[in-house]
C-alpha positions as CSV (number, residue, x, y, z in Angstrom):
1,X,84.3,58.1,73.7
2,X,84.1,61.1,75.8
3,X,80.8,61.6,78.5
4,X,79.5,64.5,79.8
5,X,77.7,63.7,84.1
6,X,74.3,65.3,83.8
7,X,70.8,64.6,85.3
8,X,67.9,63.3,83.1
9,X,64.5,65.1,84.4
10,X,63.9,63.2,87.5
11,X,67.7,63.3,88.8
12,X,68.9,60.6,87.9
13,X,72.8,60.1,86.8
14,X,72.4,60.3,82.8
15,X,75.6,59.9,80.9
16,X,75.5,61.4,77.4
17,X,77.6,61.8,74.7
18,X,78.9,65.5,73.6
19,X,77.9,64.3,69.9
20,X,74.1,64.0,70.7
21,X,73.6,67.2,72.0
22,X,72.0,69.7,70.5
23,X,71.3,72.7,72.4
24,X,73.5,74.1,75.3
25,X,70.9,76.6,76.6
26,X,71.4,78.9,80.1
27,X,68.2,78.9,82.5
28,X,69.0,80.4,85.9
29,X,68.9,77.2,87.4
30,X,72.2,76.1,85.1
31,X,72.4,74.7,81.9
32,X,69.7,73.0,80.4
33,X,71.7,70.2,77.3
34,X,68.5,69.4,74.6
35,X,69.4,66.1,72.6
36,X,66.9,65.2,69.7
37,X,65.2,63.1,72.3
38,X,65.1,64.9,75.6
39,X,66.2,67.7,77.8
40,X,69.4,67.1,80.8
41,X,70.4,68.8,83.7
42,X,73.8,70.0,84.3
43,X,74.3,70.0,88.3
44,X,74.9,73.1,90.0
45,X,74.4,72.1,94.0
46,X,76.9,69.4,95.6
47,X,74.0,67.3,96.6
48,X,73.6,67.4,92.6
49,X,76.9,66.8,91.7
50,X,76.9,64.2,94.7
51,X,74.3,62.0,92.7
52,X,76.4,62.3,89.1
53,X,79.4,61.3,91.3
54,X,79.4,59.1,93.8
55,X,79.4,55.8,91.5
56,X,83.0,57.0,91.1
57,X,84.0,57.5,94.2
58,X,83.0,60.7,95.9
59,X,81.5,60.8,99.0
60,X,80.5,63.8,101.3
61,X,82.1,64.1,104.1
62,X,81.1,67.7,105.2
63,X,78.6,70.0,104.4
64,X,81.4,72.2,102.5
65,X,82.5,69.4,100.0
66,X,82.5,66.5,98.8
67,X,85.5,64.0,98.3
68,X,87.0,61.2,95.9
69,X,87.5,58.5,98.3
70,X,90.4,57.4,95.5
71,X,92.1,59.8,96.2
72,X,92.7,60.0,99.8
73,X,95.3,58.6,101.5
74,X,95.8,59.5,104.8
75,X,93.2,60.7,107.9
76,X,93.8,62.8,110.8
77,X,91.4,62.1,113.7
78,X,92.1,64.3,115.6
79,X,92.2,67.3,113.7
80,X,89.0,65.4,111.6
81,X,90.6,66.5,108.2
82,X,91.1,64.0,105.1
83,X,94.2,64.5,103.6
84,X,94.9,63.4,99.5
85,X,99.1,62.8,100.4
86,X,100.7,60.9,103.1
87,X,103.0,62.3,104.9
88,X,101.4,65.7,105.2
89,X,102.2,68.6,105.6
90,X,101.8,72.2,106.3
91,X,100.5,72.6,102.7
92,X,99.1,69.8,102.4
93,X,95.6,69.5,100.4
94,X,93.1,68.6,102.6
95,X,89.6,68.5,102.7
96,X,87.4,69.0,106.1
97,X,85.1,65.8,107.7
98,X,82.1,66.1,110.2
99,X,81.7,63.9,113.4
100,X,78.6,62.3,111.6
101,X,81.3,61.6,108.0
102,X,84.3,60.1,110.3
103,X,83.2,56.6,109.7
104,X,83.8,56.8,105.6
105,X,87.3,58.0,106.2
106,X,88.2,55.9,109.5
107,X,90.3,53.4,107.4
108,X,92.5,55.6,106.4
109,X,94.0,57.1,109.8
110,X,97.7,56.5,109.9
111,X,99.9,55.6,112.9
112,X,102.2,58.0,112.9
113,X,105.5,56.2,113.7
114,X,107.1,56.9,117.1
115,X,110.9,57.8,117.2
116,X,111.6,56.0,120.2
117,X,115.1,56.6,121.5
118,X,116.2,52.8,123.4
119,X,118.7,53.7,125.8
120,X,122.3,51.7,125.6
121,X,121.7,48.8,127.2
122,X,123.3,49.7,131.0
123,X,126.4,47.2,131.7
124,X,126.2,45.9,135.0
125,X,130.1,47.3,135.9
126,X,129.1,50.5,135.5
127,X,126.7,50.4,138.4
128,X,128.4,47.3,140.7
129,X,132.0,47.0,141.6
130,X,133.6,43.5,140.8
């Protein structure tokens, strides 16, 4: 069974079975979903979407986004970006992270594996004469 995530008249998240909707009416604030018993509102701002999606793993990381942390794979603390694949590249999808929200994704920070070249072990015969 599928559900629609909406807000009730007090702004609380609810899941409505589409079969229970009798009418959808457009308003200046977004569509209103009418059932036989109540009216529900479609979330139209990031704040409202976060109310509806917080229980399934979404978090606000910056004023311009909310991110599904279940999909986040890595965090670059220098650029303050969260990535949805690791390793990430130039074409990788990312979301910015405000300094105030770094703690929400700090656990995703990945150490870049250092590619240390070890020098060949020097044999004493190269330096000392026998």
